[in-house]
Every structure is written in structure tokens, then in C-alpha cells.
C-alpha positions in Angstrom: -14.6 -24.9 19.4 -11.5 -23.5 17.8 -9.7 -25.0 14.8 -6.0 -24.2 14.7 -4.1 -24.3 11.3 -0.6 -24.8 10.5 1.3 -24.7 7.3 4.9 -26.1 6.9 6.5 -24.0 4.2 8.6 -26.7 3.0 5.3 -28.6 2.2 2.9 -25.8 1.6 0.4 -28.2 -0.2 -0.3 -29.8 3.2 -2.5 -28.2 5.7 -2.4 -29.4 9.3 -5.3 -28.7 11.7 -6.3 -29.3 15.1 -9.9 -29.1 16.8 -9.7 -27.7 20.3 -12.9 -27.6 22.5 -11.8 -25.6 25.6 -14.9 -26.0 27.7 -14.9 -29.7 27.4 -11.2 -30.0 27.9 -11.4 -27.9 31.0 -14.2 -30.0 32.6 -12.1 -33.2 31.9 -9.1 -31.7 33.6 -10.3 -29.7 36.5 -6.6 -29.8 38.2 -5.3 -27.5 35.4 -8.4 -26.1 33.8 -6.6 -22.8 33.2 -4.3 -24.3 30.8 -7.4 -25.6 28.8 -9.1 -22.2 28.3 -9.3 -20.6 24.9 -6.9 -17.8 26.0 -4.3 -20.3 27.1 -4.5 -22.2 23.9 -4.2 -19.2 21.7 -1.3 -18.2 23.8 0.3 -21.5 23.3 -0.4 -21.6 19.6 1.0 -18.0 19.0 4.2 -19.1 21.1 4.7 -22.2 18.9 4.3 -20.3 15.8 6.9 -17.6 16.8 9.4 -20.4 17.7 9.2 -22.1 14.5 12.1 -21.8 12.0 11.6 -18.5 10.2 8.5 -17.7 12.6 9.7 -14.2 13.2 10.7 -13.4 9.8 8.4 -13.0 6.8 8.3 -15.2 3.9 9.0 -13.3 0.8 6.5 -12.3 -2.0 8.4 -14.5 -4.5 8.5 -17.5 -2.2 4.7 -17.0 -1.8 4.3 -17.0 -5.4 6.3 -20.1 -6.0 4.3 -22.0 -3.3 1.1 -21.0 -4.7 2.1 -22.3 -8.1 1.8 -25.6 -6.5 -1.4 -25.3 -5.0 -4.8 -25.9 -6.1 -7.8 -23.4 -5.7 -11.0 -23.9 -4.1 -14.1 -23.6 -6.5 -16.5 -22.6 -3.9 -17.0 -20.4 -0.9 -17.4 -22.7 2.1 -19.0 -20.1 4.3 -21.9 -19.8 1.8 -22.1 -23.7 1.7 -22.2 -23.8 5.5 -24.9 -21.2 5.9 -27.1 -23.2 3.4 -27.0 -26.3 5.7 -29.7 -26.2 8.5 -28.2 -26.3 12.2 -30.1 -29.5 12.7 -28.1 -31.3 9.8 -24.6 -30.0 10.7 -24.0 -32.7 13.3 -25.3 -36.4 13.6 -27.9 -36.7 16.2 -26.9 -38.6 19.4 -29.2 -41.5 18.3 -27.0 -42.1 15.2 -25.2 -45.4 15.1 -22.0 -43.6 14.1 -22.1 -41.0 16.9 -19.3 -41.1 19.4 -18.9 -38.3 22.0 -15.6 -36.7 22.2 -13.5 -37.6 25.3 -10.7 -35.5 26.5 -9.5 -37.5 29.6 -6.4 -38.6 27.6 -5.7 -35.1 26.1 -2.9 -33.8 28.4 -2.5 -29.9 28.4 -0.1 -29.8 31.2 3.3 -28.0 30.4 5.1 -30.5 32.5 7.0 -33.1 30.6 6.5 -36.6 31.7 9.8 -37.9 30.1 13.0 -36.1 29.0 12.7 -35.9 25.3 13.8 -33.5 22.9 11.1 -30.9 22.7 9.4 -30.9 19.2 8.9 -27.6 17.2 5.9 -26.9 15.1 8.4 -26.3 12.3 9.7 -29.9 12.5 8.7 -32.0 9.4 6.4 -34.9 10.3 5.6 -37.7 8.1 2.0 -38.7 7.8 2.7 -41.9 9.7 4.0 -39.9 12.6 1.1 -37.7 12.7 -1.4 -40.7 12.7 0.6 -42.5 15.5 0.9 -39.7 17.8 -1.0 -40.6 20.9 -1.5 -37.0 22.1 -3.1 -36.0 19.0 -6.7 -35.5 18.7 -8.8 -37.9 16.5 -10.1 -34.7 15.0 -6.5 -33.7 13.7 -5.6 -34.1 10.3 -2.9 -33.2 7.8 -5.7 -33.0 5.0 -3.8 -35.7 3.0 -6.5 -35.6 0.4 -5.0 -35.1 -3.2 -8.3 -34.5 -4.9 -9.1 -31.4 -6.9 -9.9 -29.3 -4.2 -9.8 -25.7 -4.9 -9.0 -21.9 -2.8 -11.7 -20.0 -1.1 -11.7 -16.8 -3.0 -11.8 -13.6 -1.1 -15.4 -12.5 -1.4 -15.4 -9.9 -4.1 -15.0 -6.4 -2.7 -17.6 -3.9 -4.0 -16.6 -0.6 -5.3 -17.9 1.9 -2.8 -16.3 5.0 -4.0 -18.8 7.8 -5.1 -18.5 9.8 -8.1 -17.2 13.0 -6.5 -13.4 12.7 -6.1 -13.2 14.3 -2.7 -16.3 12.7 -1.2 -15.8 10.9 2.1 -19.4 10.2 3.0 -20.0 7.8 0.2 -17.4 5.3 1.1 -19.7 3.3 3.4 -18.8 0.8 6.1 -16.7 -1.4 3.8 -14.7 1.4 2.6 -14.1 2.6 6.1 -12.9 -1.0 7.2 -10.6 -1.1 4.3 -9.2 2.4 5.1 -8.6 1.3 8.8 -6.8 -1.8 7.6 -4.5 0.2 5.4 -3.7 2.8 8.4 -3.3 0.3 11.1 -1.5 -2.7 9.5 2.2 -2.9 9.2 4.1 -5.3 6.9 4.9 -8.4 8.8 8.5 -7.6 9.1 9.1 -9.0 12.5 12.7 -8.6 14.0 14.5 -10.2 11.1 13.0 -8.5 8.2 14.1 -9.8 4.7 16.9 -7.5 3.3 16.0 -5.9 -0.2 18.8 -4.8 -2.4 17.7 -1.1 -2.4 17.2 -1.1 1.4 20.0 1.5 2.2 20.2 3.1 -1.3 19.3 6.7 -1.0 16.7 8.4 -2.9 17.1 10.0 -6.2 16.8 13.9 -6.2 13.9 15.7 -7.5 16.0 17.2 -10.2 17.3 13.7 -11.3 13.9 12.2 -11.6 12.4 15.4 -13.3 15.2 15.2 -15.9 14.3 11.4 -16.5 10.7 12.3 -17.1 11.3 15.3 -19.3 14.1 13.9 -21.2 16.7 16.2 -19.5 20.1 15.8 -18.1 21.3 13.8 -15.1 21.7 15.7 -11.8 25.3 15.6 -10.7 24.0 16.1 -7.2 21.9 12.9 -7.3 23.5 10.4 -4.9 22.8 7.6 -7.3 24.2 9.4 -10.4 27.0 7.0 -10.9 24.5 4.1 -11.1 22.7 6.0 -13.7 25.9 5.8 -15.9 27.3 9.3 -15.3 30.9 9.6 -16.3 32.5 13.0 -15.2 35.6 12.4 -17.3 33.9 11.9 -20.5 34.2 14.8 -22.8 32.2 14.1 -25.9 29.5 16.6 -26.8 26.3 16.0 -28.9 25.1 18.3 -31.6 23.0 20.4 -29.2 26.2 21.1 -27.2 25.2 19.0 -24.1 27.8 16.4 -22.9 26.7 13.0 -24.0 27.4 11.5 -20.5 25.1 13.8 -18.8 22.0 12.5 -20.5 19.9 10.0 -18.8 20.7 6.4 -20.0 17.0 5.7 -20.8 13.9 7.7 -21.4 10.8 7.6 -19.3 8.9 5.1 -21.5 12.0 2.7 -21.3 11.9 3.3 -17.5 8.3 2.2 -17.2 8.8 -0.8 -19.2 12.1 -2.0 -17.3 10.1 -1.3 -13.9 7.2 -3.5 -15.2 9.4 -6.3 -16.2 11.2 -6.1 -12.9 8.0 -6.2 -10.8 6.8 -9.1 -12.9 10.0 -11.0 -12.1 10.4 -10.1 -8.3 8.4 -8.2 -5.8 11.3 -8.6 -3.2 14.5 -7.4 -5.0 14.2 -3.7 -5.2 11.0 -3.3 -3.0 11.0 -2.3 0.5 7.9 -1.8 2.5 8.3 1.4 4.7 5.6 0.7 7.4 4.0 3.9 6.6 0.6 4.6 5.0 -2.7 6.5 4.9 -6.2 5.8 4.4 -5.9 5.0 0.7 -2.4 3.4 0.4 0.9 2.0 1.9 4.3 3.2 1.1 7.3 1.3 -0.5 10.9 2.2 -1.4 11.5 1.0 -5.0 14.7 0.8 -7.0 15.1 0.2 -10.7 17.8 -2.3 -10.2 19.2 -2.0 -13.7 20.0 1.8 -13.4 19.7 2.6 -9.7 16.7 5.0 -10.0 15.3 5.0 -6.4 11.9 6.5 -5.3 8.7 5.8 -3.5 5.5 4.0 -4.3 2.1 4.2 -3.0 0.4 0.8 -3.3 -3.3 0.2 -2.8 -5.9 -2.6 -2.6 -8.4 -3.2 -5.4 -11.1 -1.1 -3.6 -9.2 2.1 -3.9 -7.6 1.8 -7.4 -10.1 4.5 -8.5 -8.8 6.9 -5.9 -5.2 6.6 -7.0 -6.3 6.9 -10.7 -7.9 10.0 -9.7 -4.6 11.1 -8.0 -2.7 10.2 -11.1 -4.9 12.6 -13.1 -4.2 15.5 -10.6 -0.6 15.0 -10.8 -0.8 15.5 -14.7 -2.6 18.7 -14.1 0.3 19.7 -11.8 3.1 18.8 -14.1 4.5 22.4 -14.3 5.2 22.6 -10.5 6.4 18.8 -10.2 9.7 18.5 -8.4 9.2 22.2 -6.9 6.0 22.1 -5.0 4.7 18.5 -5.4 6.7 15.2 -6.1 7.6 14.3 -9.6 5.1 11.6 -10.9 6.6 8.7 -12.5 3.7 6.6 -13.6 1.5 3.9 -12.3 1.6 0.0 -12.6 -1.4 -2.4 -12.2 0.0 -5.7 -10.7 -3.0 -7.6 -11.8 -2.0 -7.3 -15.5 1.4 -8.9 -14.4 -0.6 -11.6 -12.3 1.2 -10.4 -9.2 0.0 -9.3 -5.7 1.9 -7.9 -3.0 0.7 -9.4 0.3 1.4 -6.6 2.7 -0.6 -7.8 5.5 -3.8 -9.7 6.5 -6.5 -8.7 3.7 -4.2 -5.9 2.6 -3.4 -7.1 -0.9 -1.6 -4.4 -2.8 -2.4 -4.6 -6.7 -1.8 -1.1 -7.9 1.3 1.0 -7.5 1.8 4.7 -8.1 5.5 5.9 -8.4 6.6 9.3 -7.1 9.9 11.0 -6.3 10.6 11.0 -2.4 8.9 14.1 -1.0 11.0 14.5 2.1 10.7 14.4 5.8 8.0 15.3 8.2 7.7 19.0 8.3 7.0 19.4 12.1 9.8 17.0 13.2 12.6 18.0 11.0 15.2 20.1 12.8 16.5 23.6 11.6 13.6 24.1 9.1 13.6 27.8 8.6 13.7 28.1 4.7 16.4 30.8 4.8 14.6 32.8 7.6 11.2 32.6 6.2 7.9 31.7 8.2 7.0 28.2 8.2 3.3 29.3 7.4 4.3 31.3 4.6 6.5 28.4 3.2 3.4 26.1 3.4 1.2 28.7 1.7 3.6 29.0 -1.5 3.0 25.3 -2.7 -0.6 25.4 -1.7 -1.0 28.5 -3.9 0.9 27.0 -6.7 -1.4 24.1 -6.6 -4.6 26.4 -7.0 -3.0 28.4 -9.8 -2.9 25.0 -11.8 -6.6 24.7 -11.3 -6.7 22.2 -8.3 -8.7 22.4 -5.0 -6.6 20.4 -2.7 -9.1 19.5 0.1 -6.6 17.7 2.3 -4.6 20.3 4.1 -3.0 18.1 7.0 0.2 18.4 8.7 0.9 14.8 7.5 0.7 15.8 4.0 3.4 18.6 4.4 7.1 17.6 4.0 10.3 19.4 4.3 12.5 18.9 1.2 16.2 19.6 1.9 17.1 19.7 -1.8 14.8 22.5 -2.6 14.8 24.0 0.9 11.1 24.2 0.9 7.7 22.5 1.6 6.5 19.7 -0.7 2.7 18.8 -0.4 1.6 15.2 -1.0 -1.6 13.0 -1.3 -4.3 14.2 -3.8 -6.8 11.5 -3.6 -9.4 14.1 -2.2 -8.3 17.0 -4.6 -10.8 18.4 -7.2 -10.0 19.5 -10.5 -11.2 22.9 -11.3 -12.4 24.1 -14.7 -9.6 26.0 -16.3 -10.3 29.3 -18.0 -11.6 29.1 -21.6 -13.0 31.4 -24.2 -16.6 31.3 -25.2 -17.0 29.5 -28.7 -20.0 31.6 -30.0 -21.4 35.1 -29.6 -24.8 35.0 -28.2 -26.4 37.9 -30.0 -29.1 37.7 -32.5 -28.0 39.9 -35.4 -24.8 37.7 -35.7 -22.4 40.6 -35.8 -18.6 40.0 -36.2 -16.6 39.7 -33.0 -15.1 43.2 -32.2 -12.0 43.4 -30.0 -14.0 45.1 -27.3 -16.5 42.1 -27.3 -13.7 39.5 -27.3 -12.1 41.3 -24.4 -15.1 41.6 -22.4 -16.1 37.9 -22.8 -12.6 36.8 -21.9 -12.6 39.0 -18.7 -16.0 37.7 -17.8 -14.8 34.0 -18.1 -11.7 34.6 -16.2 -13.5 36.5 -13.5 -15.9 33.5 -13.0 -13.1 31.1 -13.0 -11.1 33.3 -10.5 -14.0 33.4 -8.1 -14.3 29.5 -8.2 -10.5 29.3 -7.4 -10.8 31.9 -4.6 -13.7 30.0 -3.0 -11.7 26.7 -3.1 -8.5 28.2 -1.9 -10.2 30.0 0.9 -11.2 26.6 2.3 -7.7 25.4 2.2 -6.3 28.6 3.8 -8.7 28.0 6.7 -7.3 24.5 7.3 -3.9 25.6 7.2 -4.8 28.2 9.9 -6.0 25.5 12.1 -2.9 23.5 11.7 -0.5 26.4 12.9 -3.1 28.2 15.1 -2.4 31.4 13.3 -4.8 34.2 12.0 -2.4 36.1 9.8 -1.3 34.7 6.6 0.4 36.2 3.6 -1.7 35.6 0.6 0.1 34.5 -2.6 -3.0 34.7 -4.9 
């Protein structure tokens, strides 16, 4: 048996359903049994859904939120309840006085119309009386008119499967693998008439612009959105430090995060555009802070992978000195759960955590005229990779998908650090391990520092060699210029 469900968005609190039994229907109508098969009914249902008003365009996140506010929620998991009922008790026995076998002789699946009438659409609004009086409607169909306190089957709690090792892949288990595949395979339900966002055609801010925002610097006149940030080239007043007042960012980074948080709490449609791109741990969005025009990207993830993105944020903090040069500018994170918001990206891909970054660039291997001023592509890739290691980070994810060409800096930017490992930075020994407690001499201090630096350097070199080997596989080259 198949149960088909339909929701009219003009009345989302009502659930329409239809029970279909393809085998029994095919036996009752041998003259067109092929129309009664499960495949035929699935096809018909899909065509009806696509023909509904708005069936080819998505319902916005804000519309979903407003609809959900009107709905009650299920208090129990009906799958668990069903499994607790023995098979023998799920249906009444044939000897039961109330048992009536279902007959399908009067259910006509033929596509031929018997009379000329306006063809109805699944989106047409029906009253409960019309639904009840429809002679072709199965007695098992219902609009679930019950107004009792019936509640929403919650999605079963997703267990955390991440292991303690940040770069570990083997400990994810089958649950984590399935979630990763959902993030990789699914695309936002945009259809052919995707909803327009206010930032859809707005260009991204430059690395220099967003780096100035984070560090309290000045505006970048080369940013395509500089006028939205409040830049006025004719304004001549200077601050006490000699910097023209109009060249300052209108807000600091703390204010930026607060405004963005309020905006996402208010709307997940305006200023948010899904990019139909993603990886194993996240999907990408184009985000604009509407009040000031700052435009950047966001990596959103589901609850099961929040820990991975939190680890990535820690890596970006370590890479702060090279942000905007070799890696994107890290703008912060927001947990949508604290705002009571969820971005319903696709079936079972419910984004609840967002990381915000400057736009890295285009695919390195599909961008035309990439030569970096005549430099070798392999060498250009080694430069950011070497810089990452000098900050004490083992990358562990050297793939061509993570290498972007940035026209602004005329170089390669590396992205995605969920698998990266933070190496121990060099540090000086705190105590002198000698029995007579002699004073530290310059020679002892220098010798200890060299020993610690040497050990740390060996660790970095081992980590770096692994990434170099992966780069060699990408380019198929055996000769690389070392920048270590």
C-alpha cells in the first residue's frame, strides 16, 4: 500500500491523504492495469505536484516559519508506536463484524475523461464537504479534519559520530557517511523559478575590504560594494590619526556580527542565496548584510557536523596572519538554533549552523588565463600551503576542489579546514632539568630553545611532506620548489 500526502499551502494546518493499493486496483481493472501500478501512480502524483500553483518554485524559509507557527507538534514517534503493536493486531480479523473488504471496481484510474469538465488541479482549494462528496475519492482518503492537540513527529535525534581526532574520517560511521552524502548530493529545491534574493546579483566584497572590517582598518576603494558601505570620495575631513574619516568602515566587526544575527533572526530569505554547491560537511550560501551591503559566503551545516565547523573556526583563528592572502577572511559563526531558526535546504538537510567567510575565488582548474605573472601553477599552490604550515597547521585535505584562483590577489587561496590538524607551536622549556639547580646560562637557554625548535620543525616537516605528496598527485608532477 502507498499513502500519498498533500498540503495546500493556503491551509497548511490541513493534511490530505490518499491510500492506494496498486495490486488490488490492477486486479479490479485488468483492461488498464498498467495505469494502476505503483510506478504509474507515483508518476501521476509527481505530475500533479509539479502542476500545482507554485509547484515548480520553492516556498521561502520565512513562509515556512509562518506556516509552522500555526501548526501543532506531534508528541510521540509513530514509527516507534507502530513497531510496538504486533502484526496480528494492526488490522481487524476477517471475522470481525466491522470488517469490510476494500473494493476498487468503482475507482477509475483511466486518463480518459468521461465528461467535459474543467480539469481540477491539486492546488485548487476544496472544502471539507467537497472532499467528502467526491464519488471518485477512496473511503480511505481524508483531510484529517481533527482539531485535537495532535503534535509533529520529531526527527529522530541524530547521534554525534565524530571522533576526537579532528582529521579522522574512519570514526564517522554509517550515519555520518549518509549525512555527508546528503550534503554532497542534494541541491536546494530551487526549481526553474527560484525565489529572488535581494543579494542575488550583488558582487562579493574584496578580501581587502573584509579584512579591513575585521581588523578595524579602512575601506577598500576597489571593493564593488564600497558605496553601499558608506564611502564618500568627495569628503575631505581627516581624523586625528591622519586617516580620512570617510574611508573608515561604518561599523566594527562586533557590530557587524550583531547586525547579521538580527537579520538572520528576522529573515532567511532576504540577503540569503543558496549556491547549489557544497562538500561533505557543508553547503554554501551567498550572504549580504542588507544594512551596509557587505557580501560574502557562508558554509552552513546540519547539527551532526557542527563540531567539524567549530574545529574549522579554530583553525582559521590560528591562520589569522595569512587571512585574505592565502586563505579566506574569517568573519565569524552563528548558531541558528539560538535564534530558533532552521534553514530547510533539502530533505533532511536542515542547516542550523553557519560559518561566514570572504569569497575565495573561482575553480583553479577551470579559470582561464591563470598564470600568476608567468609563475608555475604548482609553485603557486605550494605558496599558500607552505604559509599554512608555517602557522602550525597540517592541512590534510589537499584536493583540487579546495584550491581557488583569486583574481584580486592574483594567486591561489586554499579553503576547507575541517580535516586540518593544529600542530604544537614552538615554546621554551619552563624549568631546567638539572639536579644542582644552577642558574640558566645563555648557552643553556640557547641550547634548549634550539632543541624545542628542532623537534617542532621535524613535526612540521613530516606534516608538510604528506601534503606535498598529495599536491604531486593532483598535478602529476615530481618536481616542486620547496618554500619551507
